C-alpha positions as CSV (number, residue, x, y, z in Angstrom):
1,X,0.0,0.0,0.0
2,X,1.3,3.4,-0.9
3,X,1.9,6.1,1.7
4,X,1.0,9.7,1.0
5,X,2.8,12.7,2.4
6,X,1.3,16.1,2.3
7,X,3.6,19.2,2.0
8,X,3.2,22.9,1.6
9,X,5.4,24.3,-1.1
10,X,7.9,25.4,1.5
11,X,8.0,22.0,3.2
12,X,8.4,20.3,-0.2
13,X,11.7,22.3,-0.8
14,X,13.1,20.5,2.3
15,X,12.2,16.9,1.4
16,X,15.2,14.8,0.6
17,X,13.1,12.1,-1.1
18,X,11.4,14.7,-3.3
19,X,14.7,16.4,-4.1
20,X,16.2,13.0,-5.3
21,X,13.1,12.4,-7.4
22,X,13.3,15.8,-9.0
23,X,17.0,15.4,-9.7
24,X,16.5,12.0,-11.3
25,X,13.6,13.3,-13.5
26,X,15.0,16.7,-14.6
27,X,13.0,19.0,-12.4
28,X,15.0,22.1,-11.3
29,X,12.4,23.5,-8.9
30,X,9.4,22.4,-6.9
31,X,7.3,24.9,-9.0
32,X,8.2,22.7,-12.1
33,X,5.9,20.0,-10.6
34,X,3.0,22.3,-11.2
35,X,3.7,22.7,-14.9
36,X,0.5,21.0,-16.1
37,X,-2.9,22.2,-14.9
38,X,-2.9,21.5,-11.2
39,X,-5.8,20.3,-9.1
40,X,-7.6,23.0,-7.1
41,X,-8.7,23.0,-3.5
42,X,-11.3,25.7,-2.8
43,X,-11.2,26.4,1.0
44,X,-12.9,29.4,2.7
45,X,-13.7,30.8,-0.8
46,X,-10.0,31.0,-1.8
47,X,-8.1,28.6,-4.0
48,X,-5.1,26.4,-3.3
49,X,-3.4,24.6,-6.2
50,X,-2.1,21.1,-5.5
51,X,-0.5,18.3,-7.4
52,X,0.5,14.7,-6.6
53,X,3.8,13.1,-7.5
54,X,4.6,9.4,-7.4
55,X,8.2,9.6,-6.2
56,X,8.6,5.9,-6.0
57,X,6.5,2.7,-6.0
58,X,5.7,3.2,-2.3
59,X,5.3,6.9,-1.8
60,X,3.1,9.7,-3.3
61,X,3.7,13.3,-2.3
62,X,0.9,15.8,-2.5
63,X,2.2,19.4,-2.7
64,X,0.0,22.4,-2.3
65,X,0.7,26.1,-3.0
66,X,-1.5,28.5,-1.0
67,X,-0.9,32.0,-2.3
68,X,-3.9,33.6,-0.6
69,X,-3.3,32.3,3.0
70,X,-7.0,32.3,3.9
71,X,-6.8,28.9,5.6
72,X,-4.3,27.3,8.0
73,X,-1.9,24.5,6.9
74,X,-3.8,22.2,9.3
75,X,-7.1,22.9,7.6
76,X,-5.7,22.4,4.1
77,X,-3.9,19.2,5.0
78,X,-7.0,17.8,6.8
79,X,-9.2,18.3,3.7
80,X,-6.6,16.8,1.4
81,X,-6.0,13.8,3.6
82,X,-9.7,13.1,3.7
83,X,-9.9,13.5,-0.1
84,X,-7.2,10.8,-0.6
85,X,-8.8,8.2,1.8
86,X,-10.6,5.2,0.5
87,X,-13.8,6.4,2.1
88,X,-13.5,10.0,0.8
89,X,-17.2,10.0,-0.2
90,X,-18.0,10.1,3.5
91,X,-16.6,13.7,3.4
92,X,-17.3,14.8,-0.2
93,X,-20.3,14.9,-2.5
94,X,-20.2,15.1,-6.3
95,X,-22.4,18.0,-7.5
96,X,-22.7,19.1,-11.1
97,X,-19.2,19.2,-12.5
98,X,-19.1,22.7,-13.8
99,X,-16.8,25.7,-13.0
100,X,-19.9,27.7,-12.1
101,X,-20.7,25.2,-9.3
102,X,-17.1,24.9,-8.2
103,X,-16.7,28.7,-7.9
104,X,-19.9,28.8,-5.8
105,X,-18.5,26.3,-3.3
106,X,-17.1,27.5,0.1
107,X,-15.0,24.2,0.3
108,X,-14.4,21.8,-2.5
109,X,-12.0,20.2,-4.9
110,X,-11.6,20.3,-8.7
111,X,-9.7,17.2,-9.4
112,X,-8.3,15.7,-12.6
113,X,-5.3,13.8,-11.1
114,X,-2.9,15.0,-13.7
115,X,-4.8,13.3,-16.5
116,X,-7.0,14.6,-19.3
117,X,-8.8,17.9,-19.4
118,X,-11.9,17.2,-17.4
119,X,-12.0,18.1,-13.7
120,X,-14.4,16.3,-11.3
121,X,-16.0,18.6,-8.9
122,X,-16.3,17.5,-5.2
123,X,-17.9,19.5,-2.5
124,X,-16.5,19.1,1.0
125,X,-19.1,18.4,3.6
126,X,-17.6,19.9,6.7
């Protein structure tokens, strides 16, 4: 079973495992991991970009970049941890997948998991 680690952008810059992964895969900076359209956490009506990186067969790192600082790191990590659990639908509902709906959510996630162009919209039931 894979383990998931959750890092703010700043914390990610200090991860030795992530640094080794980046060096082996030609990434110069943690920001390079956000090259493609990132997933979006909407929390307290502000948006936090996040991306997941499989750094080896046992570990996935989820990195988030919070430029608006409306929520605490603990709140952000709690919601992301719940989203990545097997029982995430205990915490999230799947409303209409439109940007209009997403922009109206106080707390939610627009997720594409690094694949395709379609985002799934999930509302966080807090």
